[in-house]
All heavy atoms as an XYZ file, in Angstrom:
682
protein
N      64.373      2.644     42.463
C      63.789      3.622     41.541
C      62.320      3.798     41.859
O      61.571      2.828     41.915
C      63.966      3.145     40.092
C      63.201      3.893     39.004
C      63.702      5.322     38.902
C      63.330      3.187     37.682
N      61.908      5.027     42.081
C      60.488      5.358     42.230
C      59.864      5.312     40.843
O      60.527      5.470     39.832
C      60.336      6.763     42.813
C      60.921      6.948     44.177
C      60.002      6.423     45.273
O      58.821      6.242     45.076
N      60.579      6.148     46.419
N      58.572      5.105     40.775
C      57.880      5.120     39.489
C      57.770      6.542     38.972
O      57.649      7.481     39.744
C      56.488      4.506     39.650
C      56.549      3.048     39.907
N      56.617      2.524     41.179
C      56.584      1.999     39.072
C      56.669      1.206     41.115
N      56.660      0.864     39.845
N      57.830      6.697     37.640
C      57.726      8.009     37.037
C      56.833      7.946     35.815
O      56.580      6.888     35.271
C      59.109      8.572     36.683
C      60.017      7.678     35.828
C      60.084      8.195     34.416
C      61.395      7.633     36.446
N      56.351      9.102     35.390
C      55.383      9.190     34.307
C      56.045      8.959     32.946
O      57.103      9.508     32.661
C      54.654     10.553     34.343
C      53.553     10.611     33.290
C      55.613     11.695     34.205
C      52.667     11.831     33.405
N      55.417      8.147     32.125
C      55.876      7.883     30.755
C      54.661      7.752     29.841
O      54.280      6.654     29.448
C      56.719      6.606     30.701
C      58.023      6.630     31.496
C      58.613      5.236     31.602
C      59.010      7.582     30.869
N      54.014      8.878     29.475
C      52.821      8.781     28.628
C      53.188      8.429     27.186
O      54.308      8.638     26.750
C      52.219     10.182     28.703
C      53.404     11.062     28.927
C      54.347     10.258     29.797
N      52.228      7.899     26.456
C      52.421      7.611     25.043
C      52.257      8.926     24.296
O      51.159      9.430     24.143
C      51.395      6.582     24.557
C      51.571      6.246     23.088
O      52.312      6.902     22.373
N      50.874      5.238     22.640
N      53.341      9.473     23.812
C      53.297     10.763     23.124
C      53.646     10.631     21.644
O      54.154     11.552     21.037
C      54.244     11.752     23.807
O      55.563     11.247     23.778
N      53.364      9.474     21.078
C      53.656      9.246     19.660
C      52.346      9.004     18.905
O      51.935      7.876     18.691
C      54.584      8.046     19.492
N      51.668     10.092     18.507
C      50.413      9.911     17.783
C      50.652      9.379     16.374
O      51.704      9.612     15.781
C      49.836     11.325     17.731
C      51.039     12.203     17.750
C      52.043     11.490     18.636
N      49.690      8.655     15.874
C      49.764      8.121     14.518
C      48.505      8.521     13.773
O      47.432      8.606     14.364
C      49.882      6.596     14.537
C      51.074      6.112     15.296
N      52.352      6.154     14.778
C      51.197      5.608     16.546
C      53.201      5.681     15.675
N      52.531      5.346     16.755
N      48.625      8.740     12.495
C      47.448      9.094     11.703
C      46.499      7.903     11.641
O      46.914      6.749     11.791
C      47.836      9.584     10.292
C      48.567      8.499      9.506
C      48.675     10.851     10.363
C      48.798      8.855      8.046
N      45.235      8.180     11.435
C      44.200      7.145     11.445
C      44.533      6.011     10.486
O      44.348      4.839     10.812
C      42.837      7.761     11.092
O      42.553      8.787     12.045
C      41.733      6.719     11.131
N      45.048      6.321      9.319
C      45.338      5.284      8.315
C      46.343      4.254      8.816
O      46.264      3.079      8.459
C      45.859      5.935      7.034
N      47.284      4.653      9.662
C      48.259      3.678     10.162
C      47.749      2.944     11.397
O      48.214      1.859     11.707
C      49.612      4.341     10.481
O      49.438      5.327     11.490
C      50.231      4.939      9.233
N      46.803      3.540     12.126
C      46.245      2.862     13.297
C      45.164      1.870     12.894
O      44.994      0.837     13.525
C      45.675      3.874     14.292
C      46.783      4.701     14.918
C      46.486      5.232     16.265
C      46.225      4.302     17.349
N      47.294      3.913     18.218
N      44.413      2.193     11.867
C      43.309      1.339     11.433
C      43.710      0.583     10.171
O      43.161      0.795      9.096
C      42.059      2.184     11.206
C      41.574      2.860     12.472
C      40.406      3.793     12.250
O      39.986      3.987     11.092
O      39.907      4.347     13.246
N      44.683     -0.292     10.318
C      45.159     -1.091      9.192
C      45.485     -2.494      9.691
O      45.476     -2.754     10.894
C      46.398     -0.449      8.568
O      47.479     -0.480      9.473
N      45.777     -3.391      8.770
C      46.073     -4.779      9.129
C      47.272     -4.887     10.067
O      47.351     -5.793     10.892
C      46.307     -5.604      7.868
N      48.231     -3.996      9.936
C      49.399     -4.016     10.818
C      49.548     -2.646     11.475
O      50.571     -1.990     11.377
C      50.659     -4.411     10.047
S      51.023     -3.337      8.653
N      48.491     -2.207     12.166
C      48.429     -0.871     12.759
C      49.436     -0.641     13.867
O      50.011     -1.561     14.438
N      49.664      0.609     14.160
C      50.559      1.014     15.240
C      49.891      0.715     16.581
O      48.714      0.975     16.772
C      50.849      2.505     15.146
S      51.588      2.990     13.586
N      50.634      0.165     17.510
C      50.085     -0.208     18.809
C      50.003      1.002     19.728
O      50.696      1.990     19.541
C      50.959     -1.283     19.443
N      49.168      0.896     20.723
C      49.093      1.918     21.762
C      47.959      2.890     21.569
O      47.309      2.929     20.537
N      47.740      3.665     22.608
C      46.714      4.701     22.607
C      47.408      6.005     22.955
O      48.104      6.090     23.962
C      45.621      4.396     23.648
C      44.945      3.079     23.324
C      44.607      5.534     23.708
C      44.000      2.606     24.408
N      47.206      7.028     22.141
C      47.816      8.339     22.391
C      47.178      8.951     23.632
O      45.973      9.194     23.666
C      47.622      9.242     21.173
C      48.177     10.628     21.336
C      49.545     10.828     21.479
C      47.341     11.728     21.353
C      50.065     12.102     21.628
C      47.860     13.013     21.494
C      49.218     13.180     21.630
O      49.726     14.438     21.783
N      47.968      9.172     24.678
C      47.433      9.664     25.945
C      48.089     10.945     26.444
O      47.681     11.464     27.473
C      47.594      8.602     27.047
O      48.986      8.276     27.165
C      46.787      7.366     26.755
N      49.074     11.457     25.746
C      49.821     12.607     26.256
C      48.925     13.811     26.518
O      49.138     14.551     27.475
C      50.943     12.981     25.298
N      47.897     14.005     25.701
C      47.010     15.164     25.859
C      46.179     15.099     27.142
O      45.666     16.116     27.597
C      46.076     15.274     24.654
C      45.060     14.179     24.591
N      45.401     12.894     24.222
C      43.756     14.168     24.893
C      44.324     12.135     24.279
N      43.317     12.876     24.688
N      46.031     13.935     27.728
C      45.183     13.767     28.912
C      45.888     12.991     30.014
O      45.246     12.482     30.918
C      43.899     13.053     28.508
N      47.214     12.915     29.965
C      47.954     12.072     30.906
C      47.706     12.459     32.359
O      47.442     11.600     33.196
C      49.453     12.120     30.593
N      47.781     13.731     32.685
C      47.610     14.151     34.077
C      46.217     13.765     34.575
O      46.069     13.223     35.673
C      47.861     15.663     34.243
C      47.478     16.131     35.637
C      49.329     15.980     33.965
N      45.204     14.027     33.766
C      43.840     13.696     34.163
C      43.660     12.191     34.355
O      43.028     11.745     35.317
C      42.844     14.210     33.114
C      42.786     15.718     33.008
C      43.762     16.296     32.001
O      44.764     15.640     31.662
O      43.525     17.438     31.552
N      44.202     11.398     33.448
C      44.066      9.944     33.540
C      44.812      9.387     34.753
O      44.301      8.523     35.465
C      44.560      9.288     32.251
C      43.714      9.593     31.013
C      44.441      9.136     29.749
C      42.339      8.960     31.117
N      46.015      9.894     34.994
C      46.756      9.438     36.170
C      46.056      9.872     37.457
O      45.997      9.115     38.426
C      48.199      9.949     36.143
C      49.067      9.198     35.161
C      49.718      9.858     34.124
C      49.233      7.828     35.270
C      50.518      9.161     33.226
C      50.034      7.127     34.375
C      50.674      7.800     33.359
O      51.455      7.117     32.480
N      45.528     11.093     37.496
C      44.820     11.560     38.694
C      43.627     10.665     38.988
O      43.381     10.294     40.138
C      44.382     13.009     38.518
N      42.895     10.291     37.958
C      41.744      9.402     38.141
C      42.185      8.044     38.693
O      41.568      7.501     39.606
C      41.014      9.215     36.814
C      39.749      8.410     36.925
C      38.988      8.310     35.613
O      39.223      9.121     34.695
O      38.143      7.408     35.510
N      43.264      7.511     38.171
C      43.766      6.214     38.641
C      44.256      6.293     40.087
O      43.924      5.435     40.907
C      44.888      5.719     37.727
N      45.033      7.326     40.403
C      45.538      7.479     41.777
C      44.379      7.666     42.751
O      44.375      7.085     43.838
C      46.508      8.658     41.872
C      47.926      8.307     41.515
C      48.305      8.068     40.200
C      48.900      8.223     42.495
C      49.611      7.754     39.864
C      50.224      7.904     42.181
C      50.573      7.656     40.861
N      43.394      8.479     42.371
C      42.257      8.706     43.254
C      41.457      7.423     43.472
O      41.038      7.131     44.593
C      41.345      9.793     42.688
C      40.181     10.094     43.621
C      39.219     11.106     43.049
O      38.801     10.965     41.891
O      38.878     12.031     43.802
N      41.274      6.642     42.417
C      40.493      5.406     42.552
C      41.162      4.409     43.492
O      40.501      3.549     44.064
C      40.241      4.766     41.181
O      41.421      4.180     40.676
N      42.470      4.535     43.653
C      43.206      3.654     44.564
C      43.414      4.284     45.942
O      44.110      3.720     46.789
C      44.571      3.299     43.953
C      44.468      2.445     42.709
C      43.840      1.091     42.974
O      44.176      0.463     44.003
O      42.988      0.673     42.157
N      42.845      5.476     46.142
C      42.999      6.158     47.424
C      44.402      6.678     47.670
O      44.830      6.835     48.809
N      45.136      6.967     46.599
C      46.540      7.373     46.708
C      46.820      8.708     46.028
O      47.931      8.951     45.560
C      47.440      6.291     46.097
C      47.311      4.926     46.718
C      47.928      4.820     48.111
O      48.535      5.801     48.590
O      47.788      3.753     48.717
N      45.834      9.593     45.974
C      46.015     10.863     45.272
C      47.176     11.673     45.850
O      47.824     12.440     45.137
C      44.708     11.698     45.248
C      44.769     12.823     44.214
C      44.356     12.215     46.622
C      44.788     12.393     42.786
N      47.495     11.470     47.110
C      48.602     12.204     47.733
C      49.963     11.813     47.150
O      50.950     12.529     47.341
C      48.602     12.003     49.243
C      48.667     10.546     49.653
O      47.925      9.736     49.078
O      49.472     10.222     50.543
N      50.047     10.717     46.419
C      51.315     10.281     45.825
C      51.539     10.813     44.409
O      52.597     10.602     43.819
C      51.379      8.748     45.794
C      51.288      8.035     47.132
C      51.314      6.524     46.930
C      52.417      8.476     48.049
N      50.561     11.514     43.851
C      50.640     11.892     42.439
C      51.734     12.918     42.156
O      52.356     12.893     41.103
C      49.265     12.353     41.899
C      49.278     12.275     40.374
C      48.892     13.722     42.416
C      47.923     12.372     39.742
N      52.009     13.834     43.087
C      53.051     14.843     42.833
C      54.406     14.187     42.588
O      55.123     14.547     41.653
C      53.169     15.834     43.984
C      54.228     16.886     43.709
C      54.416     17.876     44.842
O      53.974     17.610     45.978
O      55.026     18.925     44.587
N      54.760     13.216     43.398
C      56.021     12.519     43.196
C      56.062     11.825     41.859
O      57.047     11.906     41.125
N      54.970     11.148     41.512
C      54.890     10.416     40.261
C      54.989     11.339     39.050
O      55.710     11.055     38.094
C      53.578      9.632     40.223
C      53.381      8.816     38.986
C      54.087      7.640     38.799
C      52.474      9.201     38.020
C      53.900      6.874     37.656
C      52.274      8.439     36.886
C      52.987      7.270     36.700
N      54.267     12.468     39.090
C      54.238     13.369     37.941
C      55.440     14.291     37.823
O      55.808     14.672     36.720
C      52.963     14.227     37.978
C      51.642     13.504     37.784
C      50.487     14.478     37.953
C      51.579     12.814     36.432
N      56.053     14.666     38.953
C      57.083     15.695     38.824
C      58.370     15.490     39.610
O      59.384     16.070     39.249
C      56.494     17.058     39.195
O      56.092     17.068     40.546
N      58.361     14.698     40.646
C      59.558     14.618     41.482
C      60.457     13.422     41.168
O      61.677     13.572     41.080
C      59.165     14.584     42.967
C      58.320     15.764     43.453
C      57.929     15.564     44.908
C      59.047     17.071     43.243
N      59.894     12.238     41.009
C      60.702     11.027     40.856
C      61.534     11.021     39.573
O      62.695     10.610     39.583
C      59.828      9.772     40.904
C      59.030      9.652     42.170
N      59.519      9.980     43.406
C      57.758      9.232     42.363
C      58.597      9.775     44.314
N      57.516      9.329     43.715
N      60.955     11.474     38.466
C      61.698     11.505     37.204
C      62.892     12.443     37.279
O      63.997     12.099     36.860
N      62.666     13.645     37.833
C      63.769     14.610     37.969
C      64.868     14.052     38.861
O      66.053     14.151     38.534
C      63.236     15.929     38.536
N      64.479     13.440     39.968
C      65.477     12.867     40.881
C      66.255     11.742     40.204
O      67.481     11.657     40.319
C      64.795     12.353     42.149
N      65.556     10.886     39.475
C      66.201      9.753     38.800
C      67.242     10.222     37.781
O      68.309      9.639     37.665
C      65.146      8.882     38.123
C      65.725      7.758     37.329
N      66.262      6.633     37.921
C      65.867      7.586     35.993
C      66.705      5.811     36.973
N      66.473      6.365     35.801
N      66.898     11.283     37.040
C      67.794     11.769     35.993
C      68.724     12.889     36.465
O      69.451     13.478     35.665
C      66.983     12.228     34.779
C      66.341     11.061     34.060
C      64.989     10.808     34.176
C      67.118     10.183     33.310
C      64.402      9.725     33.541
C      66.549      9.093     32.669
C      65.191      8.869     32.787
O      64.623      7.798     32.160
N      68.713     13.195     37.764
C      69.605     14.217     38.303
C      69.255     15.622     37.865
O      70.139     16.478     37.755
N      67.983     15.885     37.626
C      67.539     17.204     37.188
C      66.969     17.984     38.365
O      66.547     17.402     39.367
C      66.461     17.061     36.113
C      66.872     16.276     34.870
C      65.675     16.039     33.967
C      67.974     17.013     34.126
N      66.938     19.308     38.230
C      66.337     20.130     39.271
C      64.827     19.946     39.268
O      64.218     19.727     38.224
C      66.673     21.604     39.036
C      68.129     21.932     39.268
C      68.395     23.422     39.154
O      67.469     24.219     39.429
O      69.519     23.773     38.793
N      64.239     20.064     40.449
C      62.788     19.980     40.590
C      62.148     21.156     39.869
O      62.614     22.291     39.987
C      62.428     19.989     42.069
C      60.962     19.915     42.352
C      60.700     19.978     43.835
C      59.755     21.114     44.092
N      59.425     21.337     45.462
N      61.089     20.908     39.116
C      60.347     21.962     38.450
C      59.616     22.778     39.508
O      58.916     22.228     40.347
C      59.343     21.358     37.461
C      58.683     22.395     36.592
O      58.600     23.561     36.938
N      58.191     21.955     35.453
N      59.779     24.076     39.487
C      59.164     24.943     40.492
C      57.746     25.373     40.120
O      57.058     25.993     40.919
C      60.043     26.168     40.739
C      61.410     25.831     41.312
C      61.350     25.137     42.680
O      60.432     25.434     43.469
O      62.219     24.295     42.952
N      57.284     25.065     38.905
C      55.930     25.437     38.496
C      54.928     24.464     39.111
O      55.260     23.326     39.430
C      55.806     25.429     36.976
C      56.651     26.485     36.304
C      56.477     26.449     34.818
C      57.362     27.497     34.158
N      57.263     27.441     32.695
N      53.709     24.910     39.273
C      52.652     24.095     39.866
C      51.445     24.038     38.957
O      51.213     24.941     38.151
C      52.200     24.695     41.208
C      53.280     24.643     42.247
O      53.774     23.577     42.566
N      53.668     25.794     42.771
N      50.663     22.999     39.120
C      49.349     22.909     38.506
C      48.363     22.635     39.634
O      48.737     22.152     40.699
C      49.253     21.814     37.424
C      49.488     20.430     38.027
C      50.207     22.083     36.275
C      49.172     19.294     37.078
N      47.113     22.958     39.402
C      46.056     22.665     40.363
C      45.086     21.707     39.699
O      44.564     21.992     38.622
C      45.320     23.962     40.769
O      46.259     24.862     41.350
C      44.216     23.660     41.770
N      44.868     20.580     40.339
C      43.907     19.610     39.829
C      42.520     19.986     40.326
O      42.325     20.223     41.518
C      44.251     18.201     40.299
C      45.600     17.659     39.848
C      45.843     16.286     40.462
C      45.674     17.586     38.337
N      41.559     20.045     39.415
C      40.177     20.353     39.750
C      39.334     19.179     39.285
O      39.379     18.814     38.099
C      39.707     21.651     39.057
C      38.239     21.916     39.349
C      40.573     22.831     39.484
N      38.597     18.585     40.203
C      37.781     17.428     39.845
C      36.483     17.903     39.202
O      35.665     18.568     39.824
C      37.477     16.582     41.078
C      36.758     15.307     40.746
C      36.580     14.452     41.976
C      35.876     13.168     41.608
N      35.770     12.287     42.761
N      36.326     17.588     37.910
C      35.091     17.893     37.200
C      34.974     16.941     36.021
O      35.965     16.374     35.553
C      35.041     19.348     36.748
C      36.047     19.738     35.694
C      35.882     21.204     35.312
C      36.783     21.546     34.136
N      36.596     22.920     33.692
N      33.782     16.779     35.551
C      33.520     15.873     34.439
C      34.066     16.462     33.137
O      34.034     17.675     32.926
C      32.011     15.658     34.315
O      31.725     14.795     33.253
N      34.589     15.585     32.265
C      35.063     16.017     30.960
C      35.024     14.819     30.019
O      34.981     13.668     30.449
C      36.464     16.621     31.032
C      37.542     15.658     31.433
C      37.770     15.162     32.683
C      38.525     15.050     30.594
N      38.838     14.296     32.677
C      39.312     14.199     31.403
C      38.818     15.133     29.233
C      40.364     13.451     30.894
C      39.871     14.389     28.744
C      40.634     13.566     29.572
N      35.005     15.083     28.748
C      34.969     14.031     27.743
C      36.264     14.034     26.943
O      36.689     15.086     26.463
C      33.791     14.228     26.773
C      32.457     14.066     27.468
O      32.319     13.127     28.268
O      31.554     14.887     27.217
N      36.865     12.867     26.818
C      38.037     12.720     25.960
C      37.555     12.780     24.515
O      36.598     12.105     24.152
C      38.749     11.375     26.226
C      39.920     11.179     25.274
C      39.201     11.294     27.671
N      38.175     13.604     23.673
C      37.735     13.685     22.284
C      37.896     12.346     21.556
O      38.872     11.636     21.780
C      38.638     14.749     21.660
C      39.641     15.111     22.670
C      39.304     14.470     23.961
N      36.934     12.015     20.733
C      36.988     10.786     19.947
C      38.144     10.823     18.958
O      38.826      9.827     18.736
C      35.657     10.593     19.196
C      35.542      9.292     18.464
C      35.402      8.085     19.400
O      35.151      8.237     20.585
N      35.564      6.904     18.861
N      38.382     11.987     18.376
C      39.472     12.184     17.414
C      40.168     13.492     17.728
O      39.561     14.404     18.287
C      38.926     12.255     15.971
C      38.320     10.950     15.547
O      38.993      9.940     15.490
N      37.012     10.967     15.270
N      41.427     13.586     17.324
C      42.174     14.821     17.518
C      42.836     15.210     16.208
O      43.321     14.349     15.482
C      43.249     14.647     18.592
C      42.687     14.385     19.967
S      43.966     14.293     21.207
C      44.533     15.985     21.201
N      42.855     16.492     15.954
C      43.540     16.992     14.776
C      44.995     17.227     15.154
O      45.295     17.975     16.085
C      42.895     18.290     14.319
O      43.628     18.840     13.243
N      45.891     16.579     14.470
C      47.317     16.726     14.758
C      47.966     17.578     13.682
O      47.726     17.385     12.499
C      48.003     15.361     14.823
C      47.435     14.420     15.886
C      48.091     13.066     15.773
C      47.643     15.000     17.267
N      48.766     18.519     14.111
C      49.446     19.419     13.195
C      50.930     19.090     13.227
O      51.542     19.005     14.290
C      49.231     20.897     13.600
C      49.978     21.815     12.666
C      47.745     21.214     13.608
N      51.503     18.867     12.068
C      52.941     18.587     11.998
C      53.704     19.882     12.198
O      53.450     20.877     11.545
C      53.299     17.979     10.651
C      54.739     17.540     10.570
C      55.033     16.822      9.269
O      54.148     16.174      8.715
O      56.185     16.923      8.818
N      54.654     19.862     13.117
C      55.461     21.055     13.389
C      56.851     20.851     12.804
O      57.459     19.816     12.984
C      55.544     21.300     14.881
C      54.200     21.638     15.464
C      54.334     22.141     16.885
N      53.047     22.636     17.310
C      52.383     22.136     18.330
N      52.873     21.159     19.039
N      51.232     22.631     18.659
N      57.332     21.841     12.124
C      58.669     21.761     11.518
C      59.677     22.411     12.409
O      59.508     23.315     13.068
C      58.683     22.435     10.155
C      57.740     21.765      9.201
S      58.257     20.092      8.907
C      58.078     19.975      7.190
């Protein structure tokens, strides 16, 4: 099995994260591609990111390869300290 992307996509409200028995983890889904790109680049392996982000998971689960593309642009950015989450019905 090749490695595949599994970001933490389960946000929790501040009251449940900042409590005596808070929810574990850091919500990263909003910045997963950027964070993974930074990690791959720091290891000199940026050429492996396409497989990790889009090819290995589809192959593992027998799904068709996604034909859409993204372009990574290296520039400075700040991760927001807090995010407003909207409940969708």
